[in-house]
C-alpha positions as CSV (number, residue, x, y, z in Angstrom):
1,M,-27.6,-40.8,-4.2
2,A,-26.7,-41.7,-7.5
3,G,-29.5,-39.9,-9.3
4,T,-27.6,-37.1,-7.3
5,I,-24.4,-37.6,-9.1
6,I,-26.1,-38.5,-12.3
7,S,-27.4,-34.8,-12.4
8,G,-23.8,-33.6,-11.2
9,V,-22.1,-35.3,-14.1
10,I,-25.8,-33.6,-16.3
11,F,-24.8,-30.3,-14.6
12,C,-21.7,-29.9,-15.4
13,I,-21.4,-31.0,-18.9
14,V,-24.4,-28.0,-19.8
15,A,-21.7,-25.7,-17.0
16,M,-19.0,-26.4,-19.5
17,I,-21.0,-25.6,-22.4
18,M,-22.3,-22.1,-21.2
19,L,-17.9,-21.8,-20.1
20,G,-17.1,-22.2,-23.4
21,I,-19.6,-20.2,-25.4
22,G,-18.6,-17.1,-22.3
23,V,-14.4,-18.2,-22.9
24,S,-15.2,-18.5,-26.6
25,Q,-16.7,-14.8,-26.6
26,L,-14.0,-12.5,-24.7
27,K,-11.3,-14.1,-27.2
28,S,-13.1,-13.2,-30.1
29,K,-11.9,-10.7,-32.1
30,E,-15.4,-10.5,-34.2
31,P,-18.0,-9.3,-33.1
32,V,-20.3,-11.7,-31.2
33,G,-23.9,-12.7,-31.2
34,F,-26.0,-13.4,-28.5
35,Y,-29.5,-15.5,-29.3
36,T,-28.7,-18.3,-31.7
37,G,-30.6,-17.9,-34.6
38,E,-29.4,-13.7,-34.1
39,R,-26.8,-12.3,-37.0
40,P,-24.0,-11.0,-34.6
41,P,-24.0,-7.0,-35.1
42,K,-20.8,-5.6,-37.6
43,A,-18.0,-4.3,-36.7
44,E,-18.8,-1.3,-38.3
45,Q,-22.0,-0.9,-36.4
46,L,-20.0,-1.1,-33.6
47,S,-19.2,1.6,-31.3
48,D,-16.7,-1.0,-28.9
49,V,-16.1,-4.2,-30.6
50,N,-14.1,-5.4,-27.5
51,S,-16.5,-4.1,-24.7
52,W,-18.8,-5.7,-26.0
53,N,-17.5,-9.6,-26.8
54,K,-16.0,-9.1,-22.7
55,K,-19.7,-7.9,-21.2
56,H,-21.4,-11.2,-23.1
57,G,-18.9,-13.4,-22.7
58,V,-18.6,-12.6,-18.9
59,M,-23.2,-13.1,-18.9
60,W,-22.5,-17.0,-20.3
61,V,-19.9,-17.4,-17.7
62,I,-21.4,-16.3,-15.2
63,Y,-24.4,-18.4,-16.1
64,G,-22.5,-21.7,-16.4
65,I,-21.5,-20.6,-12.9
66,C,-25.0,-20.1,-12.2
67,I,-25.9,-24.0,-13.4
68,I,-22.8,-25.5,-10.9
69,G,-23.7,-23.1,-7.9
70,A,-27.6,-24.3,-8.1
71,W,-26.9,-28.1,-7.9
72,I,-24.1,-28.3,-5.3
73,C,-27.3,-25.8,-3.8
74,S,-29.1,-29.0,-4.8
75,A,-27.0,-31.1,-3.6
76,F,-26.9,-30.4,-0.3
77,L,-30.5,-29.6,0.4
78,G,-31.1,-33.1,0.0
79,G,-30.8,-34.5,-3.8
80,D,-33.3,-36.7,-4.3
81,S,-35.8,-34.4,-2.0
82,I,-38.0,-32.5,-3.6
83,Y,-36.8,-29.1,-2.1
84,S,-33.9,-30.0,-4.0
85,V,-35.8,-28.5,-7.4
86,I,-35.7,-25.2,-6.0
87,P,-32.0,-24.3,-6.5
88,L,-32.3,-25.7,-9.4
89,C,-35.6,-24.0,-11.1
90,I,-33.7,-21.2,-10.3
91,G,-30.5,-21.0,-11.1
92,L,-31.5,-22.7,-14.2
93,L,-34.2,-19.5,-15.2
94,I,-33.8,-16.8,-13.7
95,P,-30.3,-16.1,-15.1
96,I,-31.7,-16.0,-18.6
97,P,-34.4,-13.4,-18.6
98,V,-31.8,-11.0,-17.2
99,M,-29.6,-12.2,-19.5
100,V,-31.4,-11.3,-22.1
101,F,-32.4,-7.8,-20.8
102,L,-28.6,-7.4,-20.3
103,H,-27.9,-7.8,-23.6
104,H,-31.0,-5.4,-24.6
105,K,-29.5,-3.0,-22.2
106,L,-26.0,-3.4,-24.4
107,V,-27.4,-3.1,-27.6
108,K,-29.0,0.2,-26.9
109,R,-25.4,1.1,-25.2
110,Y,-22.9,-0.6,-28.4
111,F,-24.8,-0.2,-31.7
112,I,-24.4,3.0,-33.7
113,N,-27.0,4.7,-35.2
């Protein structure tokens, strides 16, 4: 039980960080970057800065919700059982390549050539 509580606190902290990234991107007036090492594009490189920011921000908000949902599913499966690891891996790892794929689609859609 203690492990479930500790993991819940850690997962909530991580989810709040992802939600914070998403909300800050939703409110940003300047173009946002997706990767940590990636420089954000200049406004003149994008056809619609607001849509670019909104779609990236929504991705991060959904990722934060996935993290919380994965922990809740894990806690309902027993928290300390081996089966509780499955939703945690799914909720943490599967969204990352999906987000990268969507980011590349947004690059193709919004970048002006």
